[in-house]
N, C-alpha and C positions, 0 to 999 in steps of 0.2 A: 526569333530569339536572339537576333543580333549576330548571326553567323555560327559556324561550327564550334568555335571556342565556347560560346554560351551553352550549346547543347551538351558538350562534354562535361562542363562544370555542373550542369543540372543532373547529369547521370550520377555524379559522385556525391552530390549534396542534397538532392531532392528526396524527401520521404515519398513513398510511392503514391500517396493521395494527398499531397501537401497543398496548402493554400498559398504558399510563397515559394519562389525560386530564388536562391542565392546566386548572384552572378558577379564574377570578378571584373573590376575595371582594369583598364590598361596599366594604371599606376600601382596595381597590386591590392588596392582596397576593395571592399565588398559592398554591394548594396542589395537590398531585398526588394523584390518586385512582386506585387500581388499576383496570385495564380490566375486571377480572372483575365489577365492579359494574354494567357496562353491556352491552347487547347490541350486538356489533359489526355484526351484520346490520342491526339497527335504524339504527345510525349510517350505514352505507353507503347504505341506502335513503333516509333523511331528508336526508343531506347531499350525495348524488350523488357519493360518492367512488368512484374506481376502485381495484382492489386493487393495492397497491404492495409491493415487497419491502422491508419495514422492520419492526423489532421494538422499537425503543426510542425514547424521546422524543429530539428533535433534539440536546439537549445531550449525551446519552450517546454520540452517534456520534463526538464529538471526543475522547472519553476515551482517554488513554494515548499518543497519537502526538505529544504535545509541542507542538502548534500550535493556535492559534485563528485564525479568520478573521472580521474585522469586517464591518460592513454595506457598506463600500466595497471589499471584496475584499482588504484588506491582511492579510498573514500576520504574526502576532505570536506570541511565545512564550506558551504556555499557563501562566497563573499556578499556582504550586504548590498554593495553597488550592483552586482550582477543580479541578485534577487530582485532588487527594485526595477532594474531594466527589463528583466523577464516579465515581471508583474505588469509593467506598462504595455509590453507587447501582447500579453494575454488579454488585456482589456480591449485592445484593438481587434484581436482575432475572435474572441468568443462571440458566438451568435446569440441573439436575443431569443428567449423562449417563444415558441409559436403561440398563437392566440389560444386562450383557455388553459395553457400549460404554465402560465406565469403566476397563478394564484395558489395559495396554500390549501391543501386538502388532507384530510386524515387518511383517505384511501384512494390510491390511484393504482390501476391494474395494468400490467404489461403482459400482453399475449405473446408467448414465445413462438407459437405457430405463425402469427401474423408478422411478428418482428423478423423472423427468419425469412419470410417471403419478401418483406420490405428491403432487408439488407441484400438479399439475393438480386433483387431488381436493380438496386443502386450499384452493386458490383458489376453486373452485366452491362450497365451503361457507363462504366468507368468513371463514376462520380464519387465525390467525397461523402462519407457518412456524415450527416448533419449532427450538430451538437445535441439536439434533442434525443437522438439515438445513443450517441456516445455517453451521455449522462442519464440514460435509462428513464427519460421522461421526467427528470427532476426528483426521482425517488431518493429519500434520505435513509431509508431502511426497508427491510422486507419483513412483514408480519405474518403473511399467509402464503402458502403454496397450495394451489387448487388445481387438481386434475379434472379435466372436463372431457370424458370419453366421447360424449355425443358430438362434440365439436373438434375432436382430435387435438386438444389444446391443453397447455399447462400455463397457469396464470401465476405471476408474482405480484403480490399486492402489499402496499405499504404507504406511509405518509410521503407526501411530495410537495414541492413548491417551485417557484421560479429560481433563477440562479444569477450569480454575478461573480466577479473575481475580487479577491482581497488584494492588498498592496503587494503581496508576494506572488501573486498569480494563481493561488488556489481557487478552484471553482467551488463555491459554497452557496447554500440556500439564501435567498433574499431575505426571508424573515428570521430564520433561526441561526444562520451562520454556520450550520452543520455542513461538512463536506458531502457532496452528492455521491451516490453509487456510480461506479464507472463500468461500462460494459466490458472493457478490456480486462478488468480484474475478474469480473464474473465469468467470462469465457475461459480465462486461465483456470479458475477453480472447476468449472463445469467439465472442461476437457480432462483435467487431472483425474477427477473422480469418475470419468467415463471410460478410463483405460481398463483393460482386462485386469490389471493389478493396480489398485488404487494406492496412493501413498498413505501410510499410517500416520505420518507426522510431516508437517510443513514447518520448517524452522530456519533460523539463522543464528549465528553466534560469533562473537569476537573473543577469542581466547589466545593467550600466549602459548607458544609451542613448548614441547617438552625440553627442547634444547635451550630455549630462552629461560625456562624455569630453572634448569640446572645451572646456567650461568648466573642467574640471580642469586641462587643459594651460595655459590662461591663468592659472589660480590658481597653478600652480607657477612661472610666470614672475614673478608678483607676490611670492610668498614663496620666495625663493631660499635662505633660511636660517631655519630654525625655532629659536627660542630661547624662554626663559621669558617674555620680554617680549611676543612676538607669538603664542604657542602657542594661547591662547584664541581670538584673532581668526582664526587659521588654521583651528581646529577648527570654528568657526561658519561660516566661508566654505566649508569643505569639505562640510559637511552641506547647505548651500544649493546648492552646485554639483551634488551627487549627487541630492538630492531622493529621490524614490521610484524604486527599482529595479524595472522591470517584470518580471513573472514570465511566462514563455512555456511553454505546454503544447502538445505536438505529437502528433498521431496518436491521441488518445484524448479522450473527453468530459471537459472540464475540471471538470464537476460530479460526476464519478464518484468512488467511494471509491478505486479504483485510482489515479486521478490524485492524490488527496489523500495517499496513501502515498508516491508519488514526491516530491511537494512537501515533505512532512514530513521524509522522510529526507534530502533535499537541504538543507533549512533547518537540520536538526539537525547534519548534517555540517559545515556552515560555522561554526556556533556552537561546535562542539567545536574546530575548527581555530583559531578566534579566541580561545579561552579564555573565551567568554561562557557556556558551559555545560559542565560536566565530562563526560568520557566515561564515568566511573565504572569505567574499566579502567586499571589501573596502567601498563600498557605502551602506552597511547595518550595521551601528554601533548599539550598544544596545540601547534599549529604556531608560535604566537607565542613559546612558551618555547624554541624551537629556533633562532630567527633572530637575526641581528645587527641592531640598531636604529639603524644609522648613517644610513640613508636616510630622507628625510622622508615618503615615501609608498611603500607596498608593496602590490601587488595580485596575490596568488596566485589561481590558478584550479584548482579541483579537480573531478573528475568521477568518478561511480560508474557502472560498466558491468559486465554479466555476462560471464563467460568459461565457456562451456558445454563440458563434457567430451563425448566422442564418444557419439552415440546409436546403439544397436545394435538389430538386428532378426532375426527368424527367417527361414527360407527362403521363407515365404509372404508376408512383410511384413504379417502380421496381428498380430504381437506385437512390441512395441517396449519397449526398456529405456532409460531416460534416465540419462545420467551426472550427476555432481555439477555444481552451479552454484557457481562461485567468484566473489565480488564483488570486482572490481578497483577500486582507487583510483588515479587518474592525475592528474598535473599537466597543465596545458594543452598543453605541448609534447609530452609523451608521448602525450596523447590524440590530437593531430593526426597524430603519426607514431610509432606504437608501436614500430616496428622501429629507430628512431633515437633514442637517449637524448640529446636536445638541450637538456634543461633545465639552466640554470646555477644554479638555486635548489636548493642541496643540502639545505636544511632542508625544502623541499617534498617532495623525493624520500624523505627519511627519514620524514617524517610519513605519506606515502602507504604506505610499506612497513610502518610500524607499524599502520596501519589494516587493511591486507590480512592481515597475519599474526595479528592479534588480532580479526578480524571476528566469529568465533563468540562470543567472550566479550562483545563489544560488543552482539551481537544478543540475548544473554541479559539483559544489563543494560538495554538499550533496545530492546524488541521491535519497534519500527517498522523497524529495520534487518533483522530477521528476516522481517518482512512484505514488505519490499522484495525480499528474495531469493525468498520464496514467489511473488511476482507475476512475477519474472523467470522462474521455472519455469512459471507459468501461461502466459506469453507463448510459451514454447517448446512447451508442450503444444498450445495453440490453433493455432500455426503448423504444427506437425507433423500435426495432424488435418486441416488444410486441404491441406497439401502432398501428403499421401498418400491423401486422400479417404477417411479411415477411417470416417466416418459413412455414406458411400455404400457402401463395401465391406461394412460390417456390416448394411446396410439398416436402419439405426437412425434413426427419425424422431423428432425432439424437437418435440413439439407445443406446448410452452409455454416451455421453457427458452430457446429462441431467439426467442420472440415478445415483442417490446418493448411491444406494445400490451396484452397480457394479463398480463404479469409485468413491471411497471415497476421499475426499480432506483431507489434513493433518489438524489435530486439534492441534493448538498451545496453549501454556499456556494462560489462560484467564486473561487479564489485568483487575484488579478490583480497584486499588487505586494508588495514587501517594503520596509519602512522602512530607510533608510540605516543608522540606528543599530543595527539588528538584525544587520547583517552587517559591522560595523566594530568594530575594536578599537584600543586605544591602548597603546603601549609607549614610554615616555619621550616624545620628540617625534615618534616615528614613528606614522603612521596606517596601519593594515592593513585593507584592504577585500577581502573574498573574493567570488569569482564562480565560475561553472561550472554543473554540473547533473548530471542522471541521464539515461542513454540506454539503451534496451533494443532490440536488433535481433536477433531470433532467426532471421532469414531465412538468413543464412550458415550457421548451425548445422544447419538442417534440409536444406540443399542440399549442403553440402560436408563436413560432419563426421558422416557416417552410414556404417555398415559392417555387414556380415553377421556374425552370431555364431551358429554352428550349435548351440551349447549351449542357446540359447533354445528351440529346437524341442522339446527334452526337458522344458523347464519349462512349456510351454504348457498341457498337460492339468491340471497342478496349479494353475496360475493361474486357469484357467476354473472350476475346482471351488470357488474361494473364495466364489462368490456363491450364495445360496440363493433362498428365496422373497421375502425382503425386498429393499429397495433397497440394502442393505449386507450384507456377509458377511465372514467370516474363517476 
């Protein structure tokens, strides 16, 4: 490794199962050297590292989702040049799909029993988890959960395809461009709903504090009429009044990738609404472009929540088919009372409708929104496995996938706040500040939106046969 200095640098900068080591030159600059030039087992022994679920250097983990988090936990937009650079790096890092995994199929099965054994063997050899496992065999969704007691197994079955990276470093399907399911996010959800007390809600929100709201009310008393003469003073006082908007994360580890996807999609939604970042979809203009700017201060609130279609099962409740997940966009009033359309902000209603109706197009242009929908489905899968005791019914014991001490997930920088300027827009003399969040609550869906479908009884045999000797099959 070039001497003791290089070893100490690796200890500080090396993800536990990384493919690259970042090493300082004597002039203070850095260079990145492929992991293949070093013995990972040697590094683990010398540095006392435990095996962690990680594949890329830290910088790569933020590629593609549109946000960066500084040392203080402040969420900021990811600069375009950094996004492009990270995208190029991901192109070089991403492993090609194995043979027969690169073609599109309507049904690919993942055996949790065999996946657990495969991961355990890799961890015990101090090797890196391959991308085929990291991206769950190329699954783009999960349509079936099948308990197989005779095999002590639980299967996840859904459409799959090969993969590639886009310009921003997102890993997407070769044919559809949809983001792939990520094992890291699935394990976060599965472990959450495997706890003795499962979370009722997983959510994030960006909201002004009570203190800043009070300061804002006083400011409006001071600036009763905004004109060209006092607009600059008002804008400066407004930024001081708001300061940092705290970012709240509920029900999930704030340092998880799952939480990062919640925050990134919430942050990007607000910036699209405010016209600070284009949606890249023609039918999703900004909220700002739809409003009347006669008011000095406008504070829309927007929320993203899942709407789960019915989940159906066979007569034995061992085979489950998941319905579609629709991502709803609601204004604050609709969010509080979905059955009563009490919003008087017509522009907000129009903008929400545009988001909902064109969400698929948005997810293709900005895959973080597709990843949010993937994680909404993961939450449903994990909650259903818990509610119906599917691991127990299948007598499927996961020896490492549920073990947080043996298979640690990457801890990302914790998002704590958002700068006021990142969620504020200006239109004439009107200042628009967006708030709201993302909320996932699959509990009602697994308790109240489930029904028998006898047709699944005839499908079961065919579904079980999709798995072979490997951890995946089709």
